[in-house]
N, C-alpha and C positions, 0 to 999 in steps of 0.2 A: 483229186486235186487239179485245179486249173491253171494254166500259165498265161490265162486271157488277163489283160490289164483291167483294173478298175479305174472308176474316175478320178481318184486320189493318186493314182500312179501315172503322173506327168512327166515322163521320161522321153525325150524325142531323141532317140539315137540316131535319126538319118542326119542330123547335124551336129551331134556329138563329137567334139574333136578331143575331148579327155578319154583315152582308153580307160575302160571299165571292164572288171571281171568280177563276178560274184564267187564265192567259195560257198557251195551248197553241200548240206549233208544234214542227215539225222543226227540229233543229239546222242553224243556217245561215240562219234565215228573219228574224231581228232581233228576238227577244223583249226583250233586254238595251237594246238600242239605242231600242224603242220605249218601254220604261219609263222610261229616261233622260229622253226628251223628254214622257213624258206626267205623271211625277210633279210637275214644276214647275207645269204646267197646272191640276193637279187640287188642288195647294195654294192657287193663286191662286183658285180658285174656293171656298176655304175648306174645304177636305177635309183632315183627317188620315188619311193612308193609309199602313198597314202593308205590309210586301211579306215574303212568305215564299218563299225560292228553294231549290229541290232541287240539290244539287251530286253528280254523278255520280262523283266521285273524292275522294279524300282530301285535306282541305285544311287548314290551320292559320292562324289570323289571330294567333296568339302567337308570340313570338320566342324561341327557345331563348337560355337563359341568363337571361332576365328572370325577375324574381320570380315574377308570375303564372304563367309555364309550368313554372317550376321546382315551384311548389306543386301545379299540376294534374298534372305527372307524378309527383309524391310521393304523390297519391291524392286530393285535393280533388275532390269530385264533388257538385254543380258547383263552379267557380270563377268568382266574380261579381269582375269589377274595374270601379271607377267613378272618374271624374274630373269635373271641372266641364263638360268638353265632350263626353264619352260615356261608356256602360256598355256592359260585353261580359258575356256570360254564356257560359262554355266548359266544356265536359265531354266525356270521352272516352266514345264510345257504340258501340263497335266490336262489343260483346257483343249489341248490340239489333238489327243487320240494318238494313233500310231505315228511314227516319224516319218517325214516326207523324205525319201530318198533323193528326189530330185533338188530340194532346198538344202540338203546336206552336202551334195556335190557342188553347188554353188557357193558353199561356205569354202571348201576347198579348192575351187577354182583359182584365186589369185595366188596359191601360193605354188602353182604351176607344178604338179606332180608330173612324173612319168607314165605313172600308172596309178588307179585307185582300184584297190582289193577291196570287196564287199563282203563281210561276213554276215550272214544271215539275210533277210529281205528275199527269201527265196521265192516267193510269189512275184516279185517284180520282174517285169519284161526286160532283162539284160543277159547278155552272155555269162556262162557260167561253168566251172569246172566243179564237177559232183566229187564229192569222197564217199566212196561206197565200202562199208563192212558186212558181210553176209551175217556175221555172228551177231548184229545188232537187230537183226530180225525184221527190219523193214525193206520197202522194196525199192527197187532201183529207179530211180526218177527219169533218168534218160529216156526211157521208153515212153514216157507222157508229156514231158518238159522239152520243145524243141529250141529251147535256148541254153540247153545244156551242149558244150561243144568238145567236153572231153570228161573222161570219168577215170580217177586214180582208185585202185582197189588192190589190196595185197593178193587176190585170186585173179585168174583170167575169167572174163565175162564176154558173154555173146551182147553185143552193143549194136545201137542202131547205125545205119551207115551214115559215115562223115562225122563220128564221133571218135575222137582220139582216144585209145586205151594207153594209160599211164600206171606205173607199179608204184602204190603207196609207199613202198620202203624205199624207192629210188629218188631221194629228194633232190639229187642232182638233175635226174631226168625233168622232174617236174619243175625246177628251177629253170632249166633251159626252155622247157615249153611256155612257162608265163612270161619269161625275159623276152620271149620273141611275140608276146602278145600285143605289144603296141605297135609293131611292124604291120602285124595282120588286122589291126583294128579297123582300118576302112573296108576291109572287104568281108569281116566276120562280125560285125556290130549287130547282125540281125539274127533272126532265129534260123535253124537248120531249115532246108526244104525237107519236108516229109511226104 
């Protein structure tokens, strides 16, 4: 696995002012569970946190038969539906291939979040927190991916130099580390030196 950017990975972090942090892990490690526990703690610390999640399968948040679904299927591109409680932007993108993280970040930029957590997109060159569980039976990516700045695991691990070790079962410690990421963004937005 390579952490080298491909042509479609047009993310210029040298000028990026919006703090980004990837949450990288193998399937079954607990990324979503961590985020569920982490987001309320970050909100309690006064942070507005946006999340971009990559889905590896086709999904639909709209319901067939509803007006918004009918209009999207009729060709609305995009379809924006809004109520007092929420806003949803939907568009069919099957002709575009894999999602472009840089374009998704631009969609969030006007909302001015304090931090954007990115779940998935593990091949993209952006700073990451790796979640690792030995029982999943996969390799620790921190040794091969210089973009990993911290690893959260239930057990102690040997890690590369300059990688922060966090306990996966200590959500408050992880929240503290993530909450201070925006302050460290300017100096840590690149890969580690290896």
